C-alpha positions in Angstrom: -183.3 28.7 -52.2 -186.6 29.8 -50.8 -189.7 27.7 -51.6 -191.3 28.7 -54.9 -194.8 30.0 -54.9 -197.5 28.0 -56.7 -197.7 30.9 -59.2 -194.0 30.7 -60.0 -194.1 26.9 -60.4 -197.0 27.3 -62.8 -195.2 29.9 -64.9 -191.8 28.3 -64.9 -193.0 24.7 -64.9 -192.1 22.1 -62.2 -189.5 23.4 -59.8 -188.2 26.1 -62.2 -185.1 26.4 -64.2 -182.8 28.3 -61.8 -179.3 27.1 -61.0 -178.9 27.7 -57.3 -175.9 25.4 -56.7 -173.9 28.3 -55.3 -176.6 29.8 -53.2 -175.3 28.5 -49.9 -172.0 30.3 -50.4 -173.7 33.7 -50.9 -172.9 36.1 -48.1 -175.8 37.9 -46.3 -175.6 41.7 -46.0 -177.6 44.8 -45.2 -177.3 48.1 -46.9 -174.5 50.2 -45.5 -176.1 53.6 -46.3 -173.1 55.6 -44.9 -170.7 53.7 -47.1 -172.8 54.1 -50.3 -173.7 57.7 -49.6 -169.9 58.5 -49.3 -169.3 56.7 -52.6 -172.0 58.7 -54.4 -171.1 62.0 -52.8 -167.5 61.4 -54.0 -168.8 60.7 -57.5 -170.9 63.9 -57.5 -167.9 66.0 -56.4 -165.7 64.6 -59.1 -165.6 61.5 -61.2 -162.3 59.5 -61.4 -160.1 59.6 -64.4 -161.5 56.3 -65.6 -164.6 58.3 -66.8 -162.6 60.8 -69.0 -163.5 58.9 -72.1 -167.2 59.4 -71.3 -167.0 63.2 -71.2 -169.6 63.6 -74.0 -172.0 61.4 -71.9 -171.6 63.3 -68.7 -175.3 64.1 -68.5 -176.1 60.4 -68.3 -173.4 59.9 -65.7 -175.0 62.6 -63.6 -178.3 60.7 -63.9 -176.8 57.7 -62.2 -175.2 59.8 -59.5 -178.3 61.9 -58.7 -180.6 59.0 -58.9 -178.6 57.0 -56.4 -178.3 60.0 -54.0 -182.1 60.4 -54.3 -182.7 56.7 -53.4 -180.3 57.1 -50.4 -182.1 60.3 -49.3 -178.8 62.2 -49.7 -179.4 64.8 -52.4 -177.1 67.8 -52.1 -178.1 71.2 -50.5 -180.5 73.5 -52.2 -177.6 75.8 -53.2 -175.7 72.9 -54.8 -178.9 71.7 -56.5 -179.3 75.2 -58.1 -175.8 75.1 -59.4 -176.4 71.6 -61.0 -179.7 72.8 -62.5 -177.9 75.7 -64.1 -175.3 73.4 -65.5 -178.0 71.1 -67.0 -179.7 74.1 -68.7 -176.3 75.3 -70.0 -176.2 72.1 -72.1 -179.5 72.8 -73.7 -179.2 73.4 -77.4 -181.6 76.2 -78.6 -182.8 77.1 -82.1 -180.4 79.3 -84.0 -181.5 82.6 -85.5 -181.6 81.2 -89.0 -183.7 78.2 -88.1 -181.3 76.0 -90.0 -180.5 73.6 -87.2 -183.9 72.7 -85.7 -183.1 69.0 -85.6 -180.1 69.8 -83.4 -182.1 71.1 -80.5 -182.4 69.3 -77.2 -179.4 68.5 -75.0 -175.7 67.7 -75.5 -174.0 65.6 -72.9 -171.5 68.2 -71.7 -169.6 71.3 -72.9 -167.0 69.1 -74.6 -166.9 71.4 -77.7 -165.9 74.3 -75.5 -169.2 76.2 -75.2 -169.2 79.0 -72.7 -171.4 78.4 -69.6 -174.7 80.2 -70.1 -177.5 79.1 -67.8 -180.2 79.3 -70.4 -178.5 77.2 -73.1 -176.9 78.2 -76.4 -177.9 78.4 -80.0 -177.4 75.4 -82.3 -174.4 75.5 -84.6 -172.9 73.0 -87.0 -171.4 69.9 -85.4 -173.1 70.7 -82.1 -176.2 68.5 -81.9 -178.4 66.9 -79.3 -178.4 63.3 -78.3 -181.8 61.7 -77.5 -180.4 59.9 -74.4 -178.9 63.1 -73.1 -182.3 64.8 -73.5 -183.9 62.0 -71.5 -181.4 62.0 -68.7 -181.3 65.9 -68.6 -185.1 65.9 -68.0 -184.8 63.1 -65.5 -182.0 65.0 -63.6 -184.1 68.2 -63.5 -187.1 66.2 -62.2 -185.0 64.6 -59.4 -183.7 68.0 -58.4 -187.2 69.4 -58.2 -187.0 71.7 -61.2 -190.3 72.8 -62.9 -188.9 72.6 -66.5 -189.5 76.4 -66.6 -186.4 76.9 -68.8 -187.0 74.0 -71.1 -187.7 75.1 -74.7 -190.4 72.5 -75.2 -191.2 73.4 -78.8 -187.6 73.1 -79.8 -187.2 69.7 -78.1 -190.3 68.3 -79.6 -189.6 69.6 -83.1 -186.2 67.9 -83.0 -187.7 64.7 -81.6 -190.1 64.6 -84.6 -187.1 64.8 -86.9 -185.3 61.9 -85.2 -188.2 59.4 -85.8 -187.5 57.1 -88.7 -190.0 55.9 -91.3 -190.3 52.5 -89.5 -191.3 54.1 -86.2 -187.9 53.8 -84.5 -185.7 56.7 -83.4 -182.1 57.8 -84.1 -180.1 59.3 -81.3 -179.2 62.3 -83.3 -179.7 64.0 -86.7 -177.0 62.1 -88.6 -177.4 58.8 -90.3 -176.7 56.2 -87.6 -178.3 53.4 -85.6 -181.9 53.4 -84.6 -183.4 50.9 -82.1 -185.4 50.3 -79.0 -183.2 52.2 -76.7 -184.0 55.4 -78.5 -187.7 54.6 -78.8 -187.7 54.4 -75.0 -185.9 57.7 -74.7 -188.4 59.4 -77.1 -191.4 58.1 -75.1 -189.8 59.2 -71.8 -189.1 62.7 -73.1 -192.7 63.0 -74.2 -193.9 61.7 -70.9 -191.7 64.2 -68.9 -193.0 67.1 -71.0 -196.6 65.7 -71.0 -196.7 66.3 -74.7 -196.8 63.6 -77.4 -196.8 65.9 -80.4 -193.1 65.2 -80.9 -193.6 61.6 -82.1 -195.9 59.4 -84.1 -197.0 57.2 -81.2 -198.8 54.7 -83.4 -195.8 54.0 -85.6 -193.6 53.7 -82.5 -196.0 51.2 -81.0 -196.0 49.2 -84.2 -192.2 49.2 -84.2 -192.1 47.9 -80.7 -194.6 45.0 -81.4 -192.7 44.1 -84.6 -189.5 43.7 -82.4 -191.1 41.0 -80.3 -189.4 37.7 -80.5 -190.7 34.1 -80.6 -190.0 34.0 -76.9 -192.5 36.9 -76.5 -189.8 39.3 -75.2 -188.2 42.1 -77.2 -185.0 42.7 -79.3 -183.5 46.0 -80.3 -185.4 45.8 -83.5 -187.4 43.4 -85.7 -185.7 40.1 -86.1 -183.1 40.7 -83.4 -182.3 38.6 -80.3 -184.5 38.9 -77.2 -182.6 40.7 -74.4 -183.4 41.9 -70.9 -182.3 45.5 -71.6 -184.3 45.9 -74.8 -187.3 44.2 -73.2 -187.2 46.8 -70.4 -187.0 49.6 -73.0 -189.9 48.1 -75.0 -192.2 47.4 -72.0 -191.5 50.8 -70.4 -192.2 52.5 -73.7 -195.5 50.6 -74.0 -196.4 51.6 -70.5 -195.7 55.3 -71.1 -197.7 55.1 -74.4 -200.6 53.6 -72.4 -200.4 50.4 -74.5 -199.1 47.8 -72.1 -202.5 46.6 -71.2 -203.0 45.6 -74.9 -199.9 43.3 -74.9 -200.8 39.7 -75.6 -199.2 36.5 -74.1 -197.7 38.3 -71.1 -197.3 35.0 -69.3 -194.8 33.9 -71.9 -192.8 37.1 -71.4 -192.8 36.7 -67.7 -191.6 33.1 -68.0 -188.6 34.1 -70.1 -187.8 36.9 -67.8 -188.0 34.6 -64.7 -185.8 32.1 -66.4 -183.1 34.7 -66.5 -182.6 34.4 -62.8 -179.7 32.0 -61.9 -178.4 33.7 -58.8 -178.9 37.3 -59.9 -180.3 37.9 -63.4 -178.6 37.4 -66.7 -179.5 39.6 -69.7 -180.0 36.6 -72.1 -179.5 32.8 -72.0 -176.1 31.4 -71.3 -174.7 34.6 -69.8 -173.4 35.2 -66.3 -175.6 37.1 -63.9 -174.9 40.8 -63.8 -176.1 43.4 -61.2 -177.7 45.8 -63.7 -180.2 43.1 -64.8 -181.8 43.1 -61.4 -183.1 46.4 -62.8 -183.6 45.7 -66.5 -185.2 42.3 -65.9 -186.7 43.1 -62.5 -188.2 46.3 -63.8 -189.7 44.5 -66.7 -191.2 41.9 -64.4 -192.6 44.6 -62.2 -194.4 46.3 -65.1 -195.7 42.9 -66.2 -196.9 42.0 -62.7 -194.5 39.1 -62.3 -191.9 40.3 -59.8 -193.6 38.5 -57.0 -192.3 35.3 -58.5 -188.6 36.4 -58.2 -186.4 34.6 -55.6 -185.7 37.9 -53.9 -183.3 36.5 -51.2 -181.2 34.8 -53.9 -181.0 37.9 -56.1 -180.3 40.2 -53.2 -177.5 37.9 -52.0 -175.9 38.1 -55.4 -176.2 41.9 -55.5 -174.4 42.2 -52.2 -171.7 39.8 -53.4 -171.0 42.5 -56.0 -170.7 45.3 -53.4 -167.3 46.8 -52.9 -165.4 47.9 -49.8 -165.4 51.5 -51.1 -169.2 51.5 -51.7 -171.1 51.0 -55.0 -171.5 47.7 -56.9 -169.5 46.1 -59.6 -170.9 44.2 -62.6 -169.8 40.9 -61.2 -168.4 39.7 -57.9 -164.9 41.0 -57.6 -165.4 43.7 -60.2 -164.7 47.4 -59.4 -167.7 49.7 -58.9 -169.0 51.9 -61.7 -171.8 54.4 -61.6 -174.1 52.4 -64.0 -174.0 49.1 -62.1 -174.0 50.8 -58.8 -177.1 52.8 -59.6 -179.0 49.9 -61.1 -177.9 47.7 -58.2 -179.6 50.1 -55.9 -182.7 50.2 -58.2 -182.8 46.4 -58.1 -182.7 46.5 -54.3 -185.5 49.0 -54.3 -187.7 46.6 -56.3 -186.9 43.8 -53.7 -188.3 46.0 -50.9 -186.0 44.7 -48.1 -183.5 47.5 -47.6 -185.7 50.5 -46.8 -185.1 52.1 -50.2 -187.9 54.3 -51.6 -190.0 53.1 -54.5 -189.2 53.7 -58.1 -191.4 54.8 -60.9 -190.2 52.0 -63.1 -191.2 53.3 -66.6 -189.0 56.4 -66.2 -186.2 55.0 -63.9 -186.5 57.6 -61.2 -187.8 57.6 -57.7 -191.5 57.8 -57.1 -190.9 60.9 -55.0 -189.4 62.6 -58.1 -192.0 61.3 -60.5 -194.9 62.4 -58.3 -194.4 66.0 -59.5 -195.2 65.0 -63.1 -198.8 65.7 -64.2 -199.4 62.3 -65.9 -198.2 60.4 -62.8 -200.5 62.4 -60.6 -203.4 61.5 -62.9 -202.4 57.8 -62.7 -202.6 57.9 -58.9 -206.1 59.3 -59.1 
């Protein structure tokens, strides 16, 4: 294990709490761009049958694929980009003529209900409703592909978003009675940020919900009273960042300490769990936004990520696991944060490359 910085020792206490007993057996690798580009190009051309059960989430699967190809500087040709952009807009749910289904508007994950392909989208009908995560990933995909959101029905998206916010400030994923938690608060703030329009949500109530969900460890659960977790902490911290409220967060050092303690070899999502490639992103991204990533043992984390690399490209959840698009994308994102593999920087609060995010008005303002 690399020597710990004085800053890390101060935050973690003593020599830290990381178990590095297996560090010497970790193989050392460099990023095989050709291998990973081939893996992701194959995923773009056609997902394997293992993903058939995820048909309704195809927009999110596309987000992982395009995001990875962007980080590898291997996005498809302009002609192929145009085809994908048309497909994304074909999943947009527009207001119906009667105005009865305004809360249904936004994006579905795929044409799994049998909708015809229309490049401008289709009117809302019963049983065909948006999902807030599909709206977030649709806008992220369009941004990565260089689209200007010219065909986005902004008013419809924001009207539906307002109807998805619950009285406690959280968000549901769709219009029906169902779960509401930090994942969807993040999606709502990301949608608002992409569109540079916050009229679709009560930002004050969302901020209050996030702060009520903070645990005694000073990280965040999915909701008030729930267990602190690396994934929900990323969602909360990213949402606060997009809301412009992260600077007001108190006791950040305690948050950073808990997050740093999640590193064993790679990062775990919560105490007493095995390390998992995706948490190099969820926990690493949270540490980046909280200015604590410089205390991560990058060499150790990077070695763990490469132990999860497969011969066909991509990364598995654990060493020896088969690759999947979620862990493969977030594995690349984690490597980007570590800055040792020549991968481009990521705009962490939105989970897309800085190159893609640079086209967004509010990001341009931040740079100034």
